KEKOLMI-998255 format. One record per residue: residue number from 1; z, y, x of N, C-alpha, C in turn. Coordinates in nm, 3 decimals, m for minus. Layout:
<atoms>
{seq->NUM, nc3->Z, nc2->Y, nc1->X, cac3->Z, cac2->Y, cac1->X, cc3->Z, cc2->Y, cc1->X}
...
</atoms>
This chain:
<atoms>
{seq->1, nc3->m2.052, nc2->0.417, nc1->0.124, cac3->m2.013, cac2->0.279, cac1->0.104, cc3->m1.888, cc2->0.276, cc1->0.020}
{seq->2, nc3->m1.886, nc2->0.193, nc1->m0.083, cac3->m1.764, cac2->0.176, cac1->m0.162, cc3->m1.677, cc2->0.077, cc1->m0.089}
{seq->3, nc3->m1.554, nc2->0.116, nc1->m0.065, cac3->m1.467, cac2->0.038, cac1->0.021, cc3->m1.431, cc2->m0.098, cc1->m0.036}
{seq->4, nc3->m1.448, nc2->m0.118, nc1->m0.164, cac3->m1.409, cac2->m0.245, cac1->m0.222, cc3->m1.514, cc2->m0.353, cc1->m0.195}
{seq->5, nc3->m1.627, nc2->m0.315, nc1->m0.141, cac3->m1.734, cac2->m0.410, cac1->m0.112, cc3->m1.745, cc2->m0.428, cc1->0.038}
{seq->6, nc3->m1.755, nc2->m0.550, nc1->0.080, cac3->m1.774, cac2->m0.576, cac1->0.222, cc3->m1.643, cc2->m0.586, cc1->0.296}
{seq->7, nc3->m1.653, nc2->m0.616, nc1->0.424, cac3->m1.533, cac2->m0.638, cac1->0.506, cc3->m1.465, cc2->m0.508, cc1->0.543}
{seq->8, nc3->m1.352, nc2->m0.523, nc1->0.604, cac3->m1.277, cac2->m0.407, cac1->0.652, cc3->m1.356, cc2->m0.338, cc1->0.762}
{seq->9, nc3->m1.330, nc2->m0.211, nc1->0.778, cac3->m1.394, cac2->m0.135, cac1->0.885, cc3->m1.309, cc2->m0.147, cc1->1.009}
{seq->10, nc3->m1.370, nc2->m0.182, nc1->1.124, cac3->m1.292, cac2->m0.189, cac1->1.247, cc3->m1.251, cc2->m0.050, cc1->1.292}
{seq->11, nc3->m1.147, nc2->m0.043, nc1->1.369, cac3->m1.104, cac2->0.086, cac1->1.420, cc3->m0.953, cc2->0.092, cc1->1.431}
{seq->12, nc3->m0.905, nc2->0.199, nc1->1.488, cac3->m0.762, cac2->0.221, cac1->1.500, cc3->m0.717, cc2->0.297, cc1->1.376}
{seq->13, nc3->m0.642, nc2->0.230, nc1->1.290, cac3->m0.600, cac2->0.290, cac1->1.164, cc3->m0.453, cc2->0.328, cc1->1.167}
{seq->14, nc3->m0.395, nc2->0.334, nc1->1.286, cac3->m0.256, cac2->0.376, cac1->1.297, cc3->m0.243, cc2->0.518, cc1->1.246}
{seq->15, nc3->m0.140, nc2->0.542, nc1->1.172, cac3->m0.120, cac2->0.674, cac1->1.115, cc3->0.003, cc2->0.738, cc1->1.177}
{seq->16, nc3->m0.003, nc2->0.868, nc1->1.205, cac3->0.115, cac2->0.935, cac1->1.256, cc3->0.222, cc2->0.944, cc1->1.147}
{seq->17, nc3->0.341, nc2->0.972, nc1->1.188, cac3->0.449, cac2->0.991, cac1->1.091, cc3->0.415, cc2->1.108, cc1->1.000}
{seq->18, nc3->0.470, nc2->1.106, nc1->0.878, cac3->0.447, cac2->1.218, cac1->0.788, cc3->0.498, cc2->1.346, cc1->0.852}
{seq->19, nc3->0.427, nc2->1.453, nc1->0.826, cac3->0.460, cac2->1.584, cac1->0.882, cc3->0.587, cc2->1.638, cc1->0.816}
{seq->20, nc3->0.693, nc2->1.663, nc1->0.893, cac3->0.817, cac2->1.713, cac1->0.832, cc3->0.810, cc2->1.861, cc1->0.792}
{seq->21, nc3->0.710, nc2->1.934, nc1->0.842, cac3->0.702, cac2->2.077, cac1->0.818, cc3->0.600, cc2->2.112, cc1->0.710}
{seq->22, nc3->0.484, nc2->2.046, nc1->0.709, cac3->0.382, cac2->2.072, cac1->0.609, cc3->0.284, cc2->2.177, cc1->0.655}
{seq->23, nc3->0.191, nc2->2.216, nc1->0.576, cac3->0.155, cac2->2.167, cac1->0.443, cc3->0.060, cc2->2.048, cc1->0.453}
{seq->24, nc3->0.011, nc2->2.001, nc1->0.342, cac3->m0.088, cac2->1.894, cac1->0.339, cc3->m0.039, cc2->1.772, cc1->0.265}
{seq->25, nc3->m0.131, nc2->1.680, nc1->0.242, cac3->m0.101, cac2->1.560, cac1->0.164, cc3->0.001, cc2->1.470, cc1->0.233}
{seq->26, nc3->0.007, nc2->1.475, nc1->0.367, cac3->0.100, cac2->1.387, cac1->0.438, cc3->0.225, cc2->1.460, cc1->0.484}
{seq->27, nc3->0.254, nc2->1.569, nc1->0.419, cac3->0.377, cac2->1.645, cac1->0.438, cc3->0.486, cc2->1.569, cc1->0.364}
{seq->28, nc3->0.602, nc2->1.554, nc1->0.425, cac3->0.712, cac2->1.477, cac1->0.366, cc3->0.740, cc2->1.521, cc1->0.223}
{seq->29, nc3->0.747, nc2->1.649, nc1->0.201, cac3->0.780, cac2->1.700, cac1->0.067, cc3->0.671, cc2->1.663, cc1->m0.035}
{seq->30, nc3->0.544, nc2->1.666, nc1->0.006, cac3->0.435, cac2->1.628, cac1->m0.084, cc3->0.444, cc2->1.480, cc1->m0.119}
{seq->31, nc3->0.478, nc2->1.398, nc1->m0.023, cac3->0.492, cac2->1.255, cac1->m0.048, cc3->0.611, cc2->1.229, cc1->m0.141}
{seq->32, nc3->0.720, nc2->1.302, nc1->m0.120, cac3->0.838, cac2->1.285, cac1->m0.206, cc3->0.803, cc2->1.322, cc1->m0.350}
{seq->33, nc3->0.729, nc2->1.430, nc1->m0.370, cac3->0.689, cac2->1.470, cac1->m0.505, cc3->0.597, cc2->1.366, cc1->m0.569}
{seq->34, nc3->0.505, nc2->1.310, nc1->m0.491, cac3->0.416, cac2->1.207, cac1->m0.544, cc3->0.497, cc2->1.084, cc1->m0.588}
{seq->35, nc3->0.593, nc2->1.044, nc1->m0.507, cac3->0.676, cac2->0.929, cac1->m0.543, cc3->0.760, cc2->0.958, cc1->m0.668}
{seq->36, nc3->0.816, nc2->1.077, nc1->m0.676, cac3->0.894, cac2->1.114, cac1->m0.794, cc3->0.808, cc2->1.110, cc1->m0.919}
{seq->37, nc3->0.682, nc2->1.153, nc1->m0.908, cac3->0.589, cac2->1.148, cac1->m1.021, cc3->0.573, cc2->1.004, cc1->m1.072}
{seq->38, nc3->0.553, nc2->0.911, nc1->m0.980, cac3->0.535, cac2->0.771, cac1->m1.019, cc3->0.664, cc2->0.711, cc1->m1.076}
{seq->39, nc3->0.775, nc2->0.746, nc1->m1.018, cac3->0.903, cac2->0.695, cac1->m1.068, cc3->0.933, cc2->0.752, cc1->m1.207}
{seq->40, nc3->0.906, nc2->0.881, nc1->m1.226, cac3->0.925, cac2->0.943, cac1->m1.358, cc3->0.837, cc2->0.878, cc1->m1.464}
{seq->41, nc3->0.723, nc2->0.824, nc1->m1.422, cac3->0.631, cac2->0.758, cac1->m1.515, cc3->0.665, cc2->0.610, cc1->m1.534}
{seq->42, nc3->0.780, nc2->0.567, nc1->m1.478, cac3->0.824, cac2->0.429, cac1->m1.497, cc3->0.799, cc2->0.338, cc1->m1.379}
{seq->43, nc3->0.749, nc2->0.393, nc1->m1.270, cac3->0.723, cac2->0.313, cac1->m1.152, cc3->0.851, cc2->0.280, cc1->m1.077}
{seq->44, nc3->0.839, nc2->0.191, nc1->m0.981, cac3->0.952, cac2->0.150, cac1->m0.898, cc3->0.912, cc2->0.169, cc1->m0.752}
{seq->45, nc3->1.000, nc2->0.225, nc1->m0.673, cac3->0.975, cac2->0.244, cac1->m0.531, cc3->1.058, cc2->0.144, cc1->m0.452}
{seq->46, nc3->0.992, nc2->0.073, nc1->m0.361, cac3->1.060, cac2->m0.020, cac1->m0.271, cc3->1.036, cc2->0.026, cc1->m0.128}
{seq->47, nc3->1.136, nc2->0.013, nc1->m0.046, cac3->1.120, cac2->0.048, cac1->0.095, cc3->1.216, cc2->m0.034, cc1->0.178}
{seq->48, nc3->1.199, nc2->m0.024, nc1->0.309, cac3->1.289, cac2->m0.093, cac1->0.402, cc3->1.343, cc2->0.011, cc1->0.500}
{seq->49, nc3->1.469, nc2->m0.004, nc1->0.534, cac3->1.536, cac2->0.090, cac1->0.623, cc3->1.589, cc2->0.019, cc1->0.746}
{seq->50, nc3->1.592, nc2->0.091, nc1->0.857, cac3->1.653, cac2->0.042, cac1->0.980, cc3->1.732, cc2->0.159, cc1->1.037}
{seq->51, nc3->1.862, nc2->0.141, nc1->1.051, cac3->1.946, cac2->0.248, cac1->1.104, cc3->1.939, cc2->0.375, cc1->1.022}
{seq->52, nc3->1.925, nc2->0.363, nc1->0.892, cac3->1.920, cac2->0.479, cac1->0.804, cc3->1.784, cc2->0.547, cc1->0.798}
{seq->53, nc3->1.685, nc2->0.494, nc1->0.869, cac3->1.551, cac2->0.552, cac1->0.870, cc3->1.456, cc2->0.465, cc1->0.789}
{seq->54, nc3->1.377, nc2->0.527, nc1->0.700, cac3->1.276, cac2->0.455, cac1->0.625, cc3->1.169, cc2->0.409, cc1->0.722}
{seq->55, nc3->1.148, nc2->0.276, nc1->0.733, cac3->1.050, cac2->0.221, cac1->0.826, cc3->0.934, cc2->0.153, cc1->0.756}
{seq->56, nc3->0.947, nc2->0.133, nc1->0.626, cac3->0.839, cac2->0.068, cac1->0.552, cc3->0.845, cc2->0.110, cc1->0.406}
{seq->57, nc3->0.730, nc2->0.149, nc1->0.356, cac3->0.715, cac2->0.176, cac1->0.214, cc3->0.574, cc2->0.131, cc1->0.182}
{seq->58, nc3->0.558, nc2->0.003, nc1->0.164, cac3->0.432, cac2->m0.067, cac1->0.157, cc3->0.361, cc2->m0.057, cc1->0.293}
{seq->59, nc3->0.354, nc2->0.062, nc1->0.352, cac3->0.303, cac2->0.077, cac1->0.488, cc3->0.421, cc2->0.057, cc1->0.583}
{seq->60, nc3->0.404, nc2->m0.032, nc1->0.680, cac3->0.512, cac2->m0.060, cac1->0.774, cc3->0.484, cc2->0.017, cc1->0.903}
{seq->61, nc3->0.584, nc2->0.091, nc1->0.950, cac3->0.570, cac2->0.167, cac1->1.075, cc3->0.536, cc2->0.072, cc1->1.190}
{seq->62, nc3->0.453, nc2->0.118, nc1->1.281, cac3->0.401, cac2->0.035, cac1->1.390, cc3->0.508, cc2->m0.045, cc1->1.465}
{seq->63, nc3->0.619, nc2->0.016, nc1->1.508, cac3->0.716, cac2->m0.063, cac1->1.585, cc3->0.784, cc2->m0.174, cc1->1.504}
{seq->64, nc3->0.769, nc2->m0.172, nc1->1.373, cac3->0.837, cac2->m0.269, cac1->1.288, cc3->0.742, cc2->m0.374, cc1->1.230}
{seq->65, nc3->0.614, nc2->m0.369, nc1->1.269, cac3->0.516, cac2->m0.465, cac1->1.218, cc3->0.541, cc2->m0.603, cc1->1.278}
{seq->66, nc3->0.490, nc2->m0.704, nc1->1.209, cac3->0.502, cac2->m0.845, cac1->1.250, cc3->0.647, cc2->m0.891, cc1->1.250}
{seq->67, nc3->0.732, nc2->m0.825, nc1->1.173, cac3->0.873, cac2->m0.864, cac1->1.162, cc3->0.903, cc2->m0.922, cc1->1.024}
{seq->68, nc3->0.800, nc2->m0.935, nc1->0.940, cac3->0.819, cac2->m0.991, cac1->0.807, cc3->0.856, cc2->m0.889, cc1->0.700}
{seq->69, nc3->0.864, nc2->m0.762, nc1->0.737, cac3->0.904, cac2->m0.660, cac1->0.641, cc3->0.800, cc2->m0.645, cc1->0.531}
{seq->70, nc3->0.673, nc2->m0.633, nc1->0.568, cac3->0.566, cac2->m0.621, cac1->0.469, cc3->0.561, cc2->m0.739, cc1->0.375}
{seq->71, nc3->0.579, nc2->m0.858, nc1->0.429, cac3->0.579, cac2->m0.979, cac1->0.346, cc3->0.695, cc2->m0.977, cc1->0.247}
{seq->72, nc3->0.811, nc2->m0.935, nc1->0.292, cac3->0.927, cac2->m0.929, cac1->0.202, cc3->0.905, cc2->m0.826, cc1->0.091}
{seq->73, nc3->0.848, nc2->m0.710, nc1->0.127, cac3->0.821, cac2->m0.610, cac1->0.024, cc3->0.719, cc2->m0.662, cc1->m0.077}
{seq->74, nc3->0.614, nc2->m0.728, nc1->m0.028, cac3->0.514, cac2->m0.786, cac1->m0.120, cc3->0.576, cc2->m0.893, cc1->m0.208}
{seq->75, nc3->0.659, nc2->m0.978, nc1->m0.149, cac3->0.726, cac2->m1.081, cac1->m0.229, cc3->0.808, cc2->m1.017, cc1->m0.341}
{seq->76, nc3->0.881, nc2->m0.911, nc1->m0.308, cac3->0.963, cac2->m0.842, cac1->m0.409, cc3->0.876, cc2->m0.782, cc1->m0.519}
{seq->77, nc3->0.766, nc2->m0.717, nc1->m0.478, cac3->0.677, cac2->m0.657, cac1->m0.578, cc3->0.616, cc2->m0.762, cc1->m0.670}
{seq->78, nc3->0.573, nc2->m0.874, nc1->m0.612, cac3->0.513, cac2->m0.980, cac1->m0.692, cc3->0.616, cc2->m1.042, cc1->m0.787}
{seq->79, nc3->0.738, nc2->m1.059, nc1->m0.740, cac3->0.845, cac2->m1.111, cac1->m0.824, cc3->0.873, cc2->m1.017, cc1->m0.941}
{seq->80, nc3->0.877, nc2->m0.888, nc1->m0.913, cac3->0.900, cac2->m0.789, cac1->m1.018, cc3->0.785, cc2->m0.789, cc1->m1.119}
{seq->81, nc3->0.662, nc2->m0.800, nc1->m1.070, cac3->0.546, cac2->m0.801, cac1->m1.159, cc3->0.549, cc2->m0.924, cc1->m1.249}
{seq->82, nc3->0.578, nc2->m1.040, nc1->m1.192, cac3->0.588, cac2->m1.162, cac1->m1.273, cc3->0.697, cc2->m1.148, cc1->m1.378}
{seq->83, nc3->0.810, nc2->m1.092, nc1->m1.337, cac3->0.921, cac2->m1.072, cac1->m1.430, cc3->0.886, cc2->m0.979, cc1->m1.544}
{seq->84, nc3->0.793, nc2->m0.889, nc1->m1.520, cac3->0.748, cac2->m0.796, cac1->m1.625, cc3->0.635, cc2->m0.856, cc1->m1.709}
{seq->85, nc3->0.595, nc2->m0.979, nc1->m1.676, cac3->0.490, cac2->m1.045, cac1->m1.753, cc3->0.349, cc2->m1.018, cc1->m1.703}
{seq->86, nc3->0.336, nc2->m0.953, nc1->m1.587, cac3->0.203, cac2->m0.925, cac1->m1.533, cc3->0.139, cc2->m1.054, cc1->m1.480}
{seq->87, nc3->0.008, nc2->m1.060, nc1->m1.487, cac3->m0.064, cac2->m1.177, cac1->m1.439, cc3->m0.151, cc2->m1.147, cc1->m1.318}
{seq->88, nc3->m0.161, nc2->m1.021, nc1->m1.279, cac3->m0.239, cac2->m0.980, cac1->m1.162, cc3->m0.169, cc2->m0.868, cc1->m1.088}
{seq->89, nc3->m0.193, nc2->m0.862, nc1->m0.958, cac3->m0.149, cac2->m0.750, cac1->m0.874, cc3->m0.274, cc2->m0.691, cc1->m0.812}
{seq->90, nc3->m0.278, nc2->m0.559, nc1->m0.801, cac3->m0.391, cac2->m0.489, cac1->m0.740, cc3->m0.336, cc2->m0.405, cc1->m0.624}
{seq->91, nc3->m0.409, nc2->m0.407, nc1->m0.512, cac3->m0.371, cac2->m0.331, cac1->m0.394, cc3->m0.484, cc2->m0.235, cc1->m0.361}
{seq->92, nc3->m0.448, nc2->m0.111, nc1->m0.334, cac3->m0.540, cac2->m0.011, cac1->m0.282, cc3->m0.480, cc2->0.033, cc1->m0.149}
{seq->93, nc3->m0.549, nc2->0.003, nc1->m0.039, cac3->m0.490, cac2->0.028, cac1->0.093, cc3->m0.597, cc2->0.069, cc1->0.193}
{seq->94, nc3->m0.552, nc2->0.121, nc1->0.307, cac3->m0.643, cac2->0.158, cac1->0.414, cc3->m0.730, cc2->0.040, cc1->0.450}
{seq->95, nc3->m0.859, nc2->0.064, nc1->0.466, cac3->m0.956, cac2->m0.044, cac1->0.487, cc3->m0.960, cc2->m0.089, cc1->0.633}
{seq->96, nc3->m0.847, nc2->m0.132, nc1->0.685, cac3->m0.842, cac2->m0.180, cac1->0.823, cc3->m0.851, cc2->m0.332, cc1->0.824}
{seq->97, nc3->m0.892, nc2->m0.386, nc1->0.938, cac3->m0.897, cac2->m0.532, cac1->0.953, cc3->m0.759, cc2->m0.592, cc1->0.932}
{seq->98, nc3->m0.657, nc2->m0.526, nc1->0.988, cac3->m0.518, cac2->m0.575, cac1->0.974, cc3->m0.476, cc2->m0.583, cc1->0.828}
{seq->99, nc3->m0.507, nc2->m0.479, nc1->0.751, cac3->m0.469, cac2->m0.474, cac1->0.610, cc3->m0.537, cc2->m0.584, cc1->0.531}
{seq->100, nc3->m0.668, nc2->m0.598, nc1->0.550, cac3->m0.742, cac2->m0.701, cac1->0.477, cc3->m0.692, cc2->m0.840, cc1->0.515}
{seq->101, nc3->m0.665, nc2->m0.861, nc1->0.643, cac3->m0.614, cac2->m0.991, cac1->0.689, cc3->m0.475, cc2->m1.018, cc1->0.629}
{seq->102, nc3->m0.389, nc2->m0.916, nc1->0.627, cac3->m0.254, cac2->m0.933, cac1->0.572, cc3->m0.260, cc2->m0.973, cc1->0.425}
{seq->103, nc3->m0.330, nc2->m0.893, nc1->0.343, cac3->m0.336, cac2->m0.922, cac1->0.200, cc3->m0.417, cc2->m1.047, cc1->0.171}
{seq->104, nc3->m0.524, nc2->m1.070, nc1->0.247, cac3->m0.602, cac2->m1.193, cac1->0.229, cc3->m0.517, cc2->m1.317, cc1->0.254}
{seq->105, nc3->m0.430, nc2->m1.310, nc1->0.354, cac3->m0.340, cac2->m1.421, cac1->0.383, cc3->m0.236, cc2->m1.444, cc1->0.275}
{seq->106, nc3->m0.217, nc2->m1.346, nc1->0.190, cac3->m0.121, cac2->m1.357, cac1->0.079, cc3->m0.192, cc2->m1.392, cc1->m0.051}
{seq->107, nc3->m0.323, nc2->m1.422, nc1->m0.044, cac3->m0.395, cac2->m1.465, cac1->m0.164, cc3->m0.472, cc2->m1.356, cc1->m0.236}
{seq->108, nc3->m0.477, nc2->m1.234, nc1->m0.181, cac3->m0.552, cac2->m1.126, cac1->m0.244, cc3->m0.699, cc2->m1.139, cc1->m0.206}
{seq->109, nc3->m0.787, nc2->m1.100, nc1->m0.298, cac3->m0.931, cac2->m1.103, cac1->m0.274, cc3->m0.990, cc2->m0.966, cc1->m0.299}
{seq->110, nc3->m1.099, nc2->m0.934, nc1->m0.228, cac3->m1.166, cac2->m0.806, cac1->m0.247, cc3->m1.217, cc2->m0.798, cc1->m0.390}
{seq->111, nc3->m1.203, nc2->m0.682, nc1->m0.452, cac3->m1.250, cac2->m0.660, cac1->m0.588, cc3->m1.396, cc2->m0.617, cc1->m0.585}
{seq->112, nc3->m1.474, nc2->m0.670, nc1->m0.676, cac3->m1.614, cac2->m0.629, cac1->m0.688, cc3->m1.619, cc2->m0.485, cc1->m0.737}
{seq->113, nc3->m1.538, nc2->m0.452, nc1->m0.835, cac3->m1.527, cac2->m0.315, cac1->m0.888, cc3->m1.380, cc2->m0.277, cc1->m0.888}
{seq->114, nc3->m1.343, nc2->m0.167, nc1->m0.821, cac3->m1.203, cac2->m0.126, cac1->m0.822, cc3->m1.165, cc2->m0.065, cc1->m0.956}
{seq->115, nc3->m1.035, nc2->m0.054, nc1->m0.978, cac3->m0.988, cac2->0.017, cac1->m1.097, cc3->m1.029, cc2->0.163, cc1->m1.081}
{seq->116, nc3->m1.093, nc2->0.221, nc1->m1.181, cac3->m1.144, cac2->0.359, cac1->m1.167, cc3->m1.037, cc2->0.460, cc1->m1.125}
{seq->117, nc3->m0.916, nc2->0.448, nc1->m1.180, cac3->m0.813, cac2->0.545, cac1->m1.145, cc3->m0.769, cc2->0.534, cc1->m0.999}
{seq->118, nc3->m0.770, nc2->0.413, nc1->m0.943, cac3->m0.736, cac2->0.398, cac1->m0.802, cc3->m0.851, cc2->0.443, cc1->m0.713}
{seq->119, nc3->m0.973, nc2->0.411, nc1->m0.753, cac3->m1.089, cac2->0.453, cac1->m0.675, cc3->m1.098, cc2->0.605, cc1->m0.671}
{seq->120, nc3->m1.066, nc2->0.671, nc1->m0.780, cac3->m1.069, cac2->0.817, cac1->m0.785, cc3->m0.968, cc2->0.877, cc1->m0.688}
{seq->121, nc3->m0.849, nc2->0.816, nc1->m0.680, cac3->m0.744, cac2->0.867, cac1->m0.591, cc3->m0.773, cc2->0.837, cc1->m0.444}
{seq->122, nc3->m0.824, nc2->0.717, nc1->m0.417, cac3->m0.844, cac2->0.671, cac1->m0.279, cc3->m0.979, cc2->0.601, cc1->m0.265}
{seq->123, nc3->m1.089, nc2->0.676, nc1->m0.266, cac3->m1.222, cac2->0.613, cac1->m0.262, cc3->m1.253, cc2->0.540, cc1->m0.131}
{seq->124, nc3->m1.185, nc2->0.571, nc1->m0.023, cac3->m1.211, cac2->0.504, cac1->0.104, cc3->m1.125, cc2->0.380, cc1->0.124}
{seq->125, nc3->m1.031, nc2->0.356, nc1->0.034, cac3->m0.944, cac2->0.240, cac1->0.045, cc3->m1.018, cc2->0.110, cc1->0.014}
{seq->126, nc3->m0.960, nc2->0.001, nc1->0.061, cac3->m1.006, cac2->m0.131, cac1->0.021, cc3->m0.925, cc2->m0.167, cc1->m0.104}
{seq->127, nc3->m0.989, nc2->m0.227, nc1->m0.201, cac3->m0.923, cac2->m0.261, cac1->m0.327, cc3->m0.926, cc2->m0.413, cc1->m0.342}
{seq->128, nc3->m0.807, nc2->m0.472, nc1->m0.355, cac3->m0.792, cac2->m0.618, cac1->m0.359, cc3->m0.704, cc2->m0.654, cc1->m0.478}
{seq->129, nc3->m0.720, nc2->m0.778, nc1->m0.526, cac3->m0.634, cac2->m0.824, cac1->m0.636, cc3->m0.597, cc2->m0.969, cc1->m0.616}
{seq->130, nc3->m0.490, nc2->m1.006, nc1->m0.686, cac3->m0.437, cac2->m1.141, cac1->m0.678, cc3->m0.388, cc2->m1.184, cc1->m0.814}
{seq->131, nc3->m0.421, nc2->m1.304, nc1->m0.855, cac3->m0.365, cac2->m1.360, cac1->m0.976, cc3->m0.224, cc2->m1.409, cc1->m0.945}
{seq->132, nc3->m0.131, nc2->m1.375, nc1->m1.031, cac3->0.010, cac2->m1.415, cac1->m1.009, cc3->0.040, cc2->m1.547, cc1->m1.076}
</atoms>
């Protein structure tokens, strides 16, 4: 099933914290390298901190959900995109009911066809877009 078609898949999509020791894709060092790659290519990283700890980077840690952090990060991203002259935002995210409901409530709609480069990286993700 292509994740961009149809509703979110039900289930527990809570993710454990990134592995501080490694190896693997969710090893802290691997994530840091991935972020550096995007920043070096001109990307921008946004996150939220509480007590010096990163609690949200598009994905909001479970104890900090429903506090408006995700909405504020999305607002900032959309503002930056508009400022850069963009007319659409695309989201590739875990295909959970919560995720689809969150982005749907912000005006995002499921994409009929995902962007090929995002689908290649995350084929199980839900792909949504919004006109700015």
